C-alpha positions in Angstrom: -21.7 45.3 12.8 -18.3 47.7 13.4 -17.7 47.0 17.1 -16.5 50.9 18.0 -18.7 54.2 16.7 -17.1 57.4 16.3 -17.9 61.2 16.4 -15.3 63.9 15.9 -15.4 66.9 17.5 -13.6 70.4 17.7 -13.3 70.6 22.1 -10.3 68.9 23.8 -12.6 66.0 25.6 -12.6 62.9 24.2 -15.8 61.5 26.0 -15.1 57.2 26.3 -18.8 54.8 26.2 -17.6 51.1 26.8 -20.5 49.7 28.3 -23.0 51.1 26.1 -23.2 48.6 23.5 -25.7 45.5 23.4 -24.5 44.0 20.3 -23.8 40.5 20.7 -22.9 38.0 18.3 -25.2 35.2 17.5 -22.9 32.6 17.8 -21.7 33.6 21.9 -25.9 34.9 22.4 -26.2 31.2 22.0 -23.6 30.2 24.7 -24.9 32.8 27.1 -27.9 30.9 29.7 -31.1 33.2 30.0 -29.4 35.0 32.7 -26.6 36.5 30.7 -29.1 37.2 27.8 -30.6 40.0 29.9 -27.1 42.2 29.2 -28.1 43.8 33.3 -24.5 44.9 33.8 -25.4 47.4 30.6 -24.9 51.0 31.2 -27.9 51.9 30.1 -28.6 54.6 27.8 -25.7 56.6 28.7 -24.8 57.6 25.1 -28.1 59.4 25.5 -27.3 60.9 28.5 -24.6 62.8 27.7 -25.0 63.5 23.5 -25.2 67.2 23.4 -24.3 68.3 26.7 -20.8 69.6 25.1 -20.5 70.8 21.9 -17.4 69.9 20.1 -17.1 66.6 22.5 -15.4 63.7 20.8 -17.4 60.5 21.2 -15.9 57.2 21.3 -18.6 54.4 21.8 -18.3 50.4 21.9 -21.1 49.2 19.9 -20.8 45.3 21.8 -21.6 44.5 25.1 -19.0 43.8 28.0 -20.7 40.6 28.2 -18.6 39.6 24.5 -15.4 41.3 26.0 -14.9 44.4 28.2 -13.6 47.5 27.1 -12.4 48.5 30.1 -10.4 45.3 31.3 -6.7 44.9 30.8 -6.1 42.8 28.1 -3.8 40.9 30.3 -6.6 39.5 32.4 -5.0 42.0 35.2 -7.4 42.9 38.0 -8.7 46.2 38.4 -9.3 45.6 42.3 -7.4 42.8 43.3 -8.7 41.3 46.7 -12.5 42.0 45.4 -15.1 41.2 43.6 -15.4 42.2 40.1 -15.2 40.8 36.4 -13.2 39.8 34.6 -11.7 41.1 30.8 -14.9 38.4 29.4 -17.0 37.7 32.7 -17.8 34.3 34.0 -21.1 35.6 36.3 -22.7 39.5 36.2 -22.2 42.1 39.1 -24.6 39.8 41.3 -21.4 37.2 40.9 -24.4 34.7 39.2 -23.3 32.4 36.3 -24.1 34.0 33.1 -23.1 31.1 30.7 -24.2 27.7 29.0 -20.7 27.5 27.9 -18.1 29.3 28.8 -15.5 30.9 26.6 -12.2 29.2 26.1 -9.0 31.0 26.3 -8.7 30.6 22.1 -12.5 32.5 22.3 -11.1 35.4 24.5 -8.2 35.9 22.5 -10.3 35.8 19.2 -12.7 38.1 21.2 -9.8 40.4 21.7 -8.4 40.4 18.4 -12.1 41.7 16.8 -13.6 43.9 19.9 -11.0 45.2 22.7 -8.6 45.9 20.2 -10.3 48.1 17.7 -11.8 50.4 20.6 -8.5 50.7 21.8 -7.0 51.7 18.7 -9.9 54.1 17.7 -10.2 55.7 21.5 -5.6 56.1 20.9 -6.4 57.4 18.0 -8.6 60.8 19.1 -6.8 61.5 21.2 -3.7 62.1 19.6 -5.4 63.7 17.4 -7.5 66.0 19.9 -3.9 66.3 21.0 -2.0 67.5 18.0 -5.0 69.8 17.6 -4.9 71.6 21.5 -1.6 70.8 23.0 -3.6 68.9 25.6 -6.7 65.8 25.6 -8.9 65.6 28.6 -10.3 61.7 28.5 -13.8 61.5 30.1 -14.6 57.9 30.4 -18.5 57.4 31.1 -20.3 54.8 33.0 -22.9 53.9 34.9 -24.5 51.1 37.8 -26.7 50.2 40.0 -26.9 51.8 43.0 -26.9 48.9 45.4 -25.3 45.1 44.3 -23.9 43.8 47.0 -21.7 41.3 45.6 -19.4 43.8 44.6 -20.3 47.3 47.1 -22.0 47.6 50.9 -24.8 50.1 50.9 -25.9 52.1 48.5 -23.6 54.0 46.0 -23.3 57.5 46.0 -24.8 59.6 42.7 -20.9 60.6 41.6 -18.5 58.6 41.7 -15.0 60.3 40.0 -11.9 57.9 39.9 -8.3 59.3 39.0 -6.6 56.1 40.5 -5.9 57.8 43.5 -4.7 61.1 41.7 -2.4 59.8 39.2 -4.6 59.9 35.4 -4.9 63.6 35.6 -3.6 67.3 36.9 -5.5 67.7 40.7 -7.3 70.5 39.3 -9.5 68.4 36.7 -10.3 66.4 39.9 -10.7 69.3 42.1 -13.1 71.0 39.8 -15.2 67.7 39.0 -15.4 67.0 42.6 -16.4 70.6 43.4 -19.1 71.0 40.8 -20.9 67.3 41.6 -20.7 67.9 45.4 -22.3 71.3 44.8 -25.1 69.1 43.2 -28.5 70.0 45.4 -30.2 66.4 45.4 -27.0 64.3 44.9 -24.0 62.5 47.0 -20.7 62.4 45.3 -17.3 60.9 46.1 -13.6 60.9 44.9 -11.6 57.6 44.6 -14.4 55.4 46.0 -15.3 52.4 45.4 -14.5 53.1 41.6 -11.3 54.4 41.5 -11.2 54.6 37.4 -10.9 51.1 35.2 -8.9 50.0 33.3 -8.9 52.8 30.3 -8.5 56.1 32.8 -4.9 54.1 34.2 -4.3 53.5 30.5 -4.7 56.4 28.6 -4.4 59.1 31.9 -0.6 60.5 30.7 -0.3 63.9 32.4 3.4 64.0 32.0 2.2 63.7 27.8 -0.7 66.1 28.6 -2.8 63.3 27.9 -5.7 63.7 31.3 -8.0 61.1 31.9 -10.7 60.7 34.9 -14.0 58.5 35.1 -17.1 59.1 35.8 -19.8 56.3 37.4 -23.3 57.6 37.8 -25.8 55.6 39.7 -28.5 54.7 37.7 -31.0 55.9 39.7 -29.7 59.1 39.1 -31.1 59.3 35.1 -33.7 55.8 35.3 -37.2 55.4 36.5 -36.1 52.0 38.0 -32.7 49.9 38.3 -34.3 47.0 37.0 -35.9 45.6 33.6 -36.5 47.3 31.0 -34.2 49.8 32.2 -36.7 53.2 31.0 -35.1 56.5 30.8 -36.2 58.9 32.8 -36.2 61.9 30.9 -37.0 64.4 33.7 -34.3 63.0 36.2 -32.1 63.1 33.3 -32.8 66.6 32.0 -31.8 67.7 36.0 -28.8 65.6 35.9 -27.6 67.0 32.3 -27.1 70.2 33.5 -24.5 69.4 36.3 -23.3 66.8 33.7 -22.5 70.0 30.9 -21.2 71.9 33.8 -18.5 69.2 34.3 -17.8 69.0 30.6 -18.4 73.0 30.2 -15.4 73.6 32.9 -12.9 70.9 32.1 -13.1 71.9 28.3 -12.2 76.0 30.0 -9.8 74.8 32.1 -8.0 73.0 28.7 -5.7 75.8 27.6 -4.3 76.1 31.2 -3.4 72.6 31.5 -1.4 72.4 28.4 2.6 71.9 28.9 1.6 72.4 32.6 3.5 68.7 33.5 
């Protein structure tokens, strides 16, 4: 299976989808334990949720599961959140801190997976950002994520519905995070936060380069906003999703319209 799926569009917006894939090669699946084979930490149905919310958006989607290798982690293995519980480049535990392997990956395994999966995904993402930036003079990467709203191992309490990450404003122009935050704050029935527990993963931090007219922002959605329940079988709730999609469409449409004004601002 190709490690990456690309849908090219003519908008200045590129959607990154690093965690919706569920492909696990047989030889790797055989090393997972029963808990690991549940693939519980998938960003379930996020590619479906965002499909069609912005005409002309380019999408770059990893088809492999994050237990194979996490496309949103530093390939050098550096932690995104030093001192806090998190998962690694190839996770050894799930989000609840429980072991997911019968046979843990070796350093050689990790290096091979980085070559086969992580590198091709990011080569494709970088190529699309370059293409979009060449066409428009600017590119905005919007990295799409979701997670269960209650995970004591990772954070206390209940996660807000919209979790916006810009690494404390360093990965994009302030107007991008401000407008995104305003739309989320005004969305009736939803809660939101900017640079809370999730400040943007490696993808956002790596590609967010306002100095070259390349901006990046991460959206981590609570899965309760569009799933029937945050548990297997992870059923997509059409009614909840339809309501949420109106707000996601507003965000992306607003950012696409904003892009020409930001071109050359840096």
